[in-house]
C-alpha positions as CSV (number, residue, x, y, z in Angstrom):
1,M,-35.9,-111.7,-85.8
2,L,-34.8,-113.7,-82.8
3,A,-31.1,-113.2,-83.9
4,V,-31.6,-109.4,-84.0
5,R,-33.2,-109.4,-80.6
6,A,-30.3,-111.6,-79.2
7,I,-27.7,-109.3,-80.6
8,L,-29.4,-106.1,-79.3
9,A,-29.8,-107.7,-75.8
10,A,-26.1,-108.8,-75.8
11,A,-24.9,-105.3,-76.8
12,A,-27.1,-103.7,-74.1
13,L,-26.5,-106.0,-71.2
14,P,-23.1,-107.8,-71.2
15,G,-21.7,-105.3,-73.7
16,T,-22.2,-102.5,-71.2
17,L,-21.1,-104.5,-68.2
18,A,-18.1,-106.4,-69.7
19,I,-16.8,-103.8,-72.2
20,L,-18.0,-100.2,-71.7
21,L,-18.0,-99.9,-68.0
22,P,-14.5,-101.4,-67.4
23,W,-13.1,-99.2,-70.1
24,L,-14.7,-96.1,-68.5
25,V,-13.4,-97.0,-65.1
26,A,-9.9,-97.8,-66.4
27,R,-9.9,-94.6,-68.4
28,G,-10.5,-92.7,-65.1
29,G,-7.0,-93.8,-64.1
30,A,-7.8,-94.6,-60.4
31,W,-5.9,-97.3,-58.6
32,R,-3.4,-98.0,-61.3
33,F,-0.7,-100.7,-61.0
34,E,1.8,-102.3,-63.4
35,P,0.8,-105.9,-64.0
36,G,4.0,-106.9,-65.8
37,A,3.8,-110.4,-67.2
38,L,0.4,-110.9,-65.5
39,R,-1.0,-108.7,-68.3
40,W,-0.9,-111.9,-70.4
41,L,-3.1,-113.7,-67.9
42,G,-5.6,-110.9,-68.5
43,A,-5.6,-111.7,-72.2
44,A,-5.9,-115.4,-71.4
45,L,-9.0,-114.6,-69.3
46,V,-10.7,-112.3,-71.7
47,A,-10.4,-114.3,-74.9
48,P,-12.0,-117.6,-73.8
49,A,-14.5,-115.8,-71.6
50,A,-15.7,-113.6,-74.5
51,C,-16.0,-116.8,-76.7
52,G,-18.0,-118.4,-73.9
53,L,-20.3,-115.4,-73.6
54,V,-21.0,-115.5,-77.3
55,W,-21.6,-119.3,-77.1
56,C,-24.2,-118.8,-74.3
57,I,-26.0,-116.0,-76.1
58,V,-26.3,-118.2,-79.2
59,D,-27.5,-121.1,-77.0
60,F,-30.2,-118.9,-75.4
61,A,-31.5,-118.1,-78.9
62,R,-31.1,-121.5,-80.4
63,L,-32.0,-123.8,-77.5
64,G,-34.0,-121.6,-75.3
65,R,-35.8,-119.6,-78.1
66,G,-35.2,-116.3,-76.3
67,T,-32.6,-113.8,-75.3
68,L,-30.8,-112.8,-72.2
69,A,-33.0,-109.7,-71.8
70,P,-35.5,-110.1,-68.9
71,I,-38.2,-108.9,-71.2
72,D,-37.5,-111.6,-73.8
73,P,-36.3,-114.7,-71.8
74,P,-35.8,-118.2,-73.1
75,R,-39.0,-120.3,-73.3
76,F,-37.1,-123.5,-72.4
77,V,-34.5,-124.3,-69.8
78,V,-31.1,-124.1,-71.5
79,R,-29.1,-127.1,-70.5
80,G,-26.7,-127.6,-73.4
81,G,-23.4,-126.0,-74.2
82,L,-21.7,-124.4,-71.2
83,Y,-24.9,-124.8,-69.2
84,R,-24.0,-128.5,-68.8
85,F,-21.1,-127.5,-66.6
86,V,-22.3,-124.4,-64.6
87,R,-25.8,-122.9,-64.2
88,N,-24.6,-119.3,-64.8
89,P,-21.9,-119.3,-67.4
90,M,-22.8,-115.9,-68.8
91,Y,-22.2,-114.3,-65.4
92,V,-19.0,-116.3,-64.9
93,C,-17.8,-115.1,-68.4
94,V,-18.6,-111.5,-67.7
95,V,-16.7,-111.5,-64.4
96,A,-13.8,-113.3,-66.1
97,I,-13.8,-110.7,-68.9
98,V,-13.8,-107.8,-66.4
99,L,-11.0,-109.4,-64.2
100,G,-9.0,-110.0,-67.4
101,Q,-9.4,-106.3,-68.3
102,A,-8.3,-105.3,-64.8
103,L,-4.9,-107.0,-65.6
104,L,-4.8,-105.7,-69.2
105,Y,-5.5,-102.1,-68.0
106,G,-3.5,-102.4,-64.8
107,S,-6.5,-101.2,-62.9
108,A,-7.4,-102.2,-59.3
109,A,-10.6,-100.2,-59.8
110,V,-11.6,-102.5,-62.6
111,A,-10.8,-105.5,-60.4
112,A,-13.1,-104.0,-57.7
113,L,-15.8,-103.6,-60.4
114,A,-15.4,-107.3,-61.2
115,L,-15.8,-108.3,-57.5
116,A,-18.8,-105.9,-57.1
117,G,-20.4,-107.3,-60.3
118,G,-19.8,-110.9,-59.1
119,A,-21.5,-110.1,-55.7
120,A,-24.4,-108.4,-57.5
121,F,-24.8,-111.4,-59.9
122,H,-24.9,-113.7,-56.9
123,L,-27.6,-111.7,-55.1
124,F,-29.6,-111.4,-58.3
125,V,-29.4,-115.2,-58.9
126,I,-30.4,-116.3,-55.4
127,L,-33.0,-113.6,-54.8
128,Y,-34.7,-113.3,-58.1
129,E,-33.5,-115.5,-61.0
130,E,-33.6,-119.0,-59.4
131,P,-37.0,-118.4,-57.6
132,T,-38.5,-117.1,-60.9
133,L,-37.2,-120.0,-62.9
134,R,-38.4,-122.5,-60.3
135,G,-41.9,-121.0,-60.8
136,L,-41.7,-121.0,-64.6
137,F,-40.1,-124.4,-65.2
138,G,-40.9,-126.4,-62.1
139,A,-39.6,-129.9,-61.8
140,E,-37.4,-129.6,-64.9
141,Y,-35.5,-126.7,-63.4
142,E,-35.3,-128.4,-59.9
143,D,-33.6,-131.4,-61.6
144,Y,-31.2,-129.0,-63.3
145,L,-30.4,-127.3,-60.0
146,R,-29.5,-130.6,-58.4
147,R,-27.2,-131.7,-61.2
148,V,-25.4,-128.5,-62.2
149,P,-23.4,-126.2,-59.8
150,R,-24.3,-122.5,-59.6
151,W,-20.8,-120.9,-60.0
152,L,-17.9,-123.3,-60.2
153,P,-17.9,-125.4,-63.3
154,R,-18.0,-129.2,-62.9
155,L,-17.1,-131.5,-65.8
156,P,-19.6,-134.2,-66.4
């Protein structure tokens, strides 16, 4: 049952933000450019970021015993996998996927979507997510905050 909930949450949340919305924006044709050889950089961003996103979703279910949906959050602080290197790898992966698609589609509008999404993620994290997790997990989460950076991955 947890696997089904995780798949549904992934389809609804990052599936919409990382796949459907960029496709709709690019399909509109606004702010087109020819990326040339940079199109390959787009593929180089999308592929590992998509794998990272799937990895995080699996870790939320396996290690945290929950999903990425706010109505079914993990019951434990997830500190394994990509969460050892950065506190918000799912958001980082979604932004990387959208930026990669901006290059693949040759769409500055999709690039703007990635930047707006990154800004929205940052505000959500500092105004809601981190304070909420501090309240839920206390000292365990505070320790995690001290050891792992919010956005830019750090190798241990």
